[in-house]
C-alpha positions in Angstrom: 0.0 0.0 0.0 1.2 3.5 -0.9 0.3 6.7 0.9 0.2 10.1 -0.7 0.6 13.6 0.7 -2.7 15.4 0.6 -0.9 18.7 -0.1 1.8 17.4 -2.4 0.2 14.5 -4.2 3.4 13.5 -6.0 5.0 12.6 -2.7 4.1 8.9 -2.3 5.6 6.7 0.4 5.2 3.2 1.9 3.4 2.5 5.2 6.7 2.2 7.0 7.9 5.5 5.6 4.6 7.2 6.5 4.9 5.9 10.0 8.6 6.9 10.4 8.1 10.3 8.7 4.8 11.4 10.3 4.2 14.4 8.1 4.9 14.9 4.4 6.2 18.0 2.5 4.6 21.3 3.3 3.1 19.7 6.5 0.9 17.5 4.4 -1.0 14.5 5.9 -0.5 11.1 4.4 -3.6 9.3 3.0 -3.9 5.7 1.7 -3.8 5.4 -2.1 -6.7 3.0 -2.0 -9.4 2.3 0.6 -9.9 -1.4 1.2 -13.5 -2.5 0.9 -14.9 -5.5 2.9 -18.0 -7.2 1.5 -18.0 -10.0 4.1 -18.8 -7.7 7.1 -20.9 -10.3 8.9 -18.0 -12.7 8.8 -15.6 -10.0 10.1 -17.9 -9.0 12.9 -18.1 -12.6 14.1 -14.3 -12.7 14.8 -12.5 -11.8 18.0 -11.0 -8.3 18.2 -7.4 -9.3 17.5 -8.1 -11.7 14.6 -10.6 -9.2 13.1 -8.2 -6.3 13.5 -5.4 -8.2 11.7 -7.7 -8.7 8.7 -8.8 -5.0 8.7 -5.2 -3.7 8.9 -3.5 -6.1 6.6 -4.2 -4.3 3.3 -2.9 -1.0 4.8 0.5 -2.5 5.8 1.0 -4.8 2.8 4.6 -4.8 1.7 5.9 -3.6 5.0 4.7 -6.1 7.6 4.1 -9.8 7.1 0.8 -11.3 8.5 2.8 -12.9 11.3 4.5 -9.6 12.2 1.2 -7.8 12.1 -0.5 -10.4 14.3 2.3 -10.1 16.9 1.9 -6.3 16.9 -1.9 -6.3 17.2 -1.9 -9.1 19.8 0.6 -7.0 21.9 -1.0 -3.6 21.3 -4.7 -4.5 21.7 -4.4 -6.6 24.9 -7.4 -4.8 26.6 -11.1 -4.6 25.7 -13.3 -1.9 24.2 -16.6 -2.4 26.0 -20.1 -1.3 24.8 -22.2 -0.4 27.9 -26.0 0.3 27.5 -27.3 3.5 28.9 -30.9 3.2 27.7 -32.6 1.0 25.1 -31.4 3.2 22.2 -28.2 4.6 23.6 -24.8 3.0 24.6 -21.3 4.2 25.4 -18.2 2.6 23.9 -15.7 2.6 26.7 -12.3 3.0 25.2 -10.4 3.6 28.5 -9.5 0.1 29.6 -5.9 0.3 28.5 -2.8 1.1 30.6 -3.3 4.9 30.6 -7.1 4.8 30.8 -7.8 6.6 27.5 -8.7 5.7 23.9 -5.3 6.8 22.7 -3.8 3.6 24.1 -5.0 1.8 21.0 -3.2 4.1 18.5 -0.1 4.8 20.6 0.6 1.1 21.4 0.1 0.1 17.7 2.4 2.8 16.5 5.1 2.0 19.1 5.1 -1.7 18.2 5.3 -0.9 14.4 8.2 1.5 14.9 10.0 -1.0 17.0 9.8 -3.5 14.2 10.8 -0.9 11.5 13.8 0.4 13.5 15.1 -3.1 13.9 14.6 -3.9 10.2 16.4 -0.7 9.2 19.3 -1.5 11.6 19.6 -5.0 10.1 19.6 -3.7 6.5 22.1 -0.9 7.0 24.3 -2.4 9.7 23.8 0.7 11.9 21.0 1.9 14.2 19.6 5.4 13.6 17.9 6.7 16.7 14.4 8.3 16.3 13.0 11.3 18.2 9.2 11.2 18.7 8.0 14.8 19.1 4.4 15.1 20.0 1.9 17.6 21.5 -0.8 16.6 23.9 -4.0 18.3 25.2 -4.2 15.7 27.9 -4.4 12.0 27.0 -2.1 11.6 24.1 0.9 12.3 26.3 0.2 9.4 28.7 -0.6 6.9 25.9 2.5 7.8 23.9 4.8 7.9 27.0 3.7 4.5 28.3 3.7 2.9 24.8 7.3 4.0 24.1 8.8 3.9 27.6 11.9 1.8 27.7 12.1 1.2 23.9 15.8 1.4 22.9 16.9 4.1 20.3 13.6 6.0 20.5 13.7 9.3 22.3 10.2 10.7 23.2 9.6 14.5 23.7 6.1 15.4 24.8 4.9 19.0 24.9 1.7 20.1 26.8 0.1 23.4 27.7 1.3 24.3 31.1 -1.5 24.5 33.7 -4.2 23.5 31.1 -4.5 19.8 31.7 -5.7 18.0 34.9 -3.0 17.1 37.5 -3.9 13.4 37.1 -3.5 13.6 33.4 -0.1 15.3 33.9 1.1 12.8 36.4 0.5 9.9 34.1 3.2 10.9 31.6 5.5 13.4 33.4 6.8 11.0 36.0 8.3 8.2 33.9 11.8 9.6 33.0 14.2 7.5 31.0 13.6 8.0 27.3 10.5 10.0 28.0 11.1 13.8 28.2 8.2 16.2 29.0 8.0 20.0 28.3 5.4 22.3 29.9 4.8 25.0 27.3 3.8 28.5 28.1 0.8 28.5 25.7 -2.2 26.6 24.7 -2.4 23.3 22.8 -2.5 25.0 19.4 0.8 26.6 20.3 2.2 23.2 21.1 0.9 21.8 17.7 2.5 24.8 16.0 5.9 23.9 17.5 5.6 20.4 16.2 4.8 21.6 12.7 7.7 24.1 12.8 10.1 21.3 13.8 9.1 19.2 10.8 9.6 22.2 8.5 13.2 22.6 9.8 14.9 20.0 7.6 18.2 20.2 9.4 16.6 19.6 12.7 14.3 16.8 11.4 17.2 15.0 9.7 19.7 15.4 12.6 17.5 14.0 15.3 15.4 11.6 13.2 12.2 13.4 13.8 8.8 11.7 14.0 5.4 12.6 15.6 3.0 10.4 17.5 0.1 12.7 17.3 -3.0 11.5 15.4 -1.5 13.0 12.3 0.5 9.8 12.2 -1.4 7.4 9.9 -0.6 4.3 12.2 -2.6 5.8 15.0 -5.6 6.4 12.9 -5.5 2.9 11.4 -5.5 1.3 14.9 -8.5 3.4 15.9 -10.5 2.1 12.9 -10.6 -1.3 14.6 -12.7 -0.3 17.6 -15.5 1.0 15.4 -15.7 -2.6 14.0 -15.6 -3.9 17.6 -18.5 -1.6 18.6 -20.7 -2.8 15.7 -19.7 -6.4 16.4 -21.0 -6.0 20.0 -24.2 -4.3 18.8 -24.8 -7.2 16.3 -25.0 -9.7 19.1 -28.3 -8.1 20.3 -29.7 -6.3 17.2 -30.3 -7.7 13.8 -30.9 -4.3 12.1 -27.5 -2.5 11.8 -28.7 0.2 9.3 -29.4 3.0 11.8 -26.2 3.2 13.9 -25.0 6.7 14.7 -21.7 7.5 16.4 -21.3 10.7 18.5 -17.6 11.5 18.9 -16.1 14.0 21.3 -13.8 15.9 18.9 -10.6 17.8 19.4 -8.0 17.1 16.8 -10.6 15.0 14.8 -8.5 11.8 14.6 -11.4 9.8 16.1 -13.8 11.0 13.4 -11.3 10.3 10.7 -10.9 6.7 11.9 -14.7 6.3 12.0 -15.0 7.6 8.4 -12.3 5.1 7.3 -14.4 2.3 8.9 -17.5 3.5 7.1 -15.7 3.7 3.8 -14.4 0.1 4.3 -18.0 -1.1 4.5 -18.9 -1.0 8.2 -22.6 -0.2 8.5 -22.5 3.2 10.1 -25.4 5.5 9.1 -23.7 8.8 10.1 -21.4 10.6 12.6 -21.9 13.6 15.0 -18.7 15.5 15.7 -19.3 16.9 19.2 -17.1 19.8 20.2 -17.0 22.0 23.2 -16.7 25.9 23.0 -13.9 25.4 20.5 -16.4 25.3 17.7 -14.4 25.8 14.5 -15.9 22.8 12.7 -19.5 23.3 13.6 -19.2 26.9 12.3 -17.4 25.8 9.2 -20.1 23.2 8.3 -22.7 25.9 8.7 -21.1 28.8 6.9 -18.4 27.2 4.7 -15.8 29.5 6.3 -12.8 28.2 8.1 -12.2 30.8 10.9 -10.5 29.3 14.0 -10.8 31.5 17.1 -8.4 31.7 20.0 -8.5 28.4 21.9 -10.9 28.5 24.9 -10.1 26.5 28.1 -12.9 24.1 29.1 -13.5 21.3 31.5 -13.3 18.9 28.5 -9.7 20.0 28.0 -8.6 17.3 25.6 -10.9 18.9 23.1 -9.5 22.4 23.6 -8.3 22.6 20.0 -9.4 25.4 17.6 -7.4 24.3 14.6 -7.8 20.5 14.3 -4.9 18.9 12.4 -6.9 16.0 11.0 -9.7 18.1 9.4 -8.0 17.9 5.9 -8.4 14.1 5.9 -12.0 14.4 6.9 -12.7 17.1 4.2 -10.8 15.0 1.6 -13.1 12.0 2.2 -16.2 14.1 2.1 -15.3 16.1 -1.0 -13.8 13.1 -3.0 -16.8 10.9 -2.4 -15.0 8.3 -0.3 -17.9 8.8 2.1 -21.1 10.7 1.4 -21.2 14.4 2.1 -24.2 14.2 4.5 -22.8 11.6 6.9 -21.1 14.2 9.2 -22.7 16.8 11.3 -21.3 18.8 14.2 -22.6 20.5 17.3 -21.0 22.6 20.0 -21.8 22.0 23.6 -21.2 24.6 26.3 -19.9 24.2 29.8 -23.2 24.4 31.5 -24.7 21.7 29.2 -21.6 19.6 29.8 -22.0 19.7 33.6 -25.7 19.1 33.5 -25.2 16.1 31.3 -22.6 14.6 33.7 -25.4 14.9 36.3 -28.0 13.4 34.0 -25.8 10.4 33.2 -25.2 9.9 36.9 -28.9 9.7 37.5 -29.1 7.1 34.8 -26.6 5.1 36.8 -23.5 6.0 34.8 -20.5 8.0 36.1 -19.1 10.0 33.1 -16.3 12.5 32.6 -16.8 15.8 30.6 -15.7 14.5 27.1 -18.2 11.7 27.0 -20.9 14.0 28.4 -20.3 16.4 25.5 -20.8 13.5 23.0 -23.9 12.3 24.8 -25.5 15.7 24.8 -24.8 16.1 21.1 -26.4 12.8 20.5 -29.5 14.0 22.4 -29.7 17.0 20.2 -29.1 15.3 16.9 -30.3 11.7 17.0 -33.8 11.0 15.5 -36.3 8.3 16.3 -35.2 4.8 15.2 -31.5 5.5 15.4 -29.2 3.6 17.8 -26.8 6.1 19.2 -23.3 5.2 20.4 -21.2 7.9 22.1 -17.5 7.4 22.8 -16.1 7.2 26.3 -12.6 8.4 25.6 -11.1 8.6 29.1 -11.8 7.1 32.6 -13.7 9.6 34.8 -10.9 9.1 37.4 -8.6 11.1 35.2 -10.9 14.1 35.9 -11.6 13.3 39.5 -11.7 16.8 40.8 -14.0 18.1 38.1 -16.4 15.1 38.3 -16.5 15.2 42.1 -17.2 18.9 41.9 -20.1 18.5 39.5 -21.6 15.5 41.3 -20.9 16.6 44.8 -19.7 13.1 45.7 -16.4 11.2 45.7 -15.4 8.8 42.9 -12.8 6.1 43.1 -9.3 6.4 41.8 -8.1 3.5 39.5 -4.9 1.7 40.4 -3.1 3.2 37.3 -3.7 6.7 38.7 -3.1 5.9 42.3 0.3 4.4 41.5 1.6 7.7 39.9 -0.2 10.3 42.0 2.7 10.6 44.5 5.5 10.6 41.9 7.4 13.9 41.2 6.7 15.7 37.9 9.9 15.7 35.9 8.9 18.3 33.3 11.0 21.3 32.1 9.3 24.6 31.4 9.5 25.9 27.8 8.4 29.1 26.1 6.2 28.9 22.9 9.2 30.2 20.9 10.4 27.7 18.3 14.1 28.7 18.8 13.9 27.5 22.4 12.5 24.2 21.4 15.1 23.8 18.6 17.9 24.4 21.0 16.5 21.9 23.5 16.1 19.2 20.9 19.6 19.7 19.5 21.3 20.0 22.9 
């Protein structure tokens, strides 16, 4: 499978090159040259998660990974479940937070780390020398932990994670700033968009990128997106065990950088019976406004209690727009709605009364589903993080304590190892080359 640059179409690379490179020329995103189509969806849905995921991913990695290599990677990466939990007869949450860092990004980060580990070893064997890689990534909360834990201890891979200082929860911060070793963390004086801008500027600096072997583990990396495709199939597989009609499934997705929506559209394009998608945003409403007016006008990023979605200029939107405009998926299958802070808090309370303890991001998606779903549709909203990661916020809204999972309890007392950094690219450049 070849992957081409959406900005510079003549740049075409293999899967391994796309994973190692991250971004193409002119900060272009890589996109598969062909979209695999599965006609035997019922047979696929009957398979276990790992076996099904290998079949889904195999066409995308052809020529770079053997089936045996891919099976080993997927078995190792997807060693935790994605659970569909009913909320009401026509609503369910897909819990994607049962991995080691309690967030959906464990799927993509672990798959990417395992792929890179194989590719680095193959390159070293072919050339007779090992060329270290530097993973540079920005996080608005959960990516940092998923990437840090996925890559921690892997030889010849240096990981540098930037995050907006003071703008993520303490528990989120503790999960990736306390590891040390090959994991370096930088608290940036700015918002998440400033962190993303620093990543992009780093890739534009050819000397820097070449010298340190630059790569990114953000959802701009195609390997992360492909891994996320698999849990949409898993959700529909679980729905199919109790429902025979799969024609009216709607997914409501808490959306920040729009990687999750991109993966869902891949799944739909591959034949998975998803009727449509709702991209639920918080006050950072660039996409809802764009779909209404046709004008792309990002505002300054607003800090909210659903902080992982505090993104005003989502990096993955070009992939979404390409699929919609090129006919890979139909134009009308994506809508978007913005949910404010008061609505988010009231929805956390509402879900609690239904017997489900939620955190703000899932609440945004559930509220959007309430606004947008019509009679006869079965609505699935994504639970992208464990409520324990937002313990203070959830307890404040509900007025009651919630438990702390072991993964968080283990790191809460550890010291934060981050260094402070300005949002000036020259400072980051000096740090990376030091």
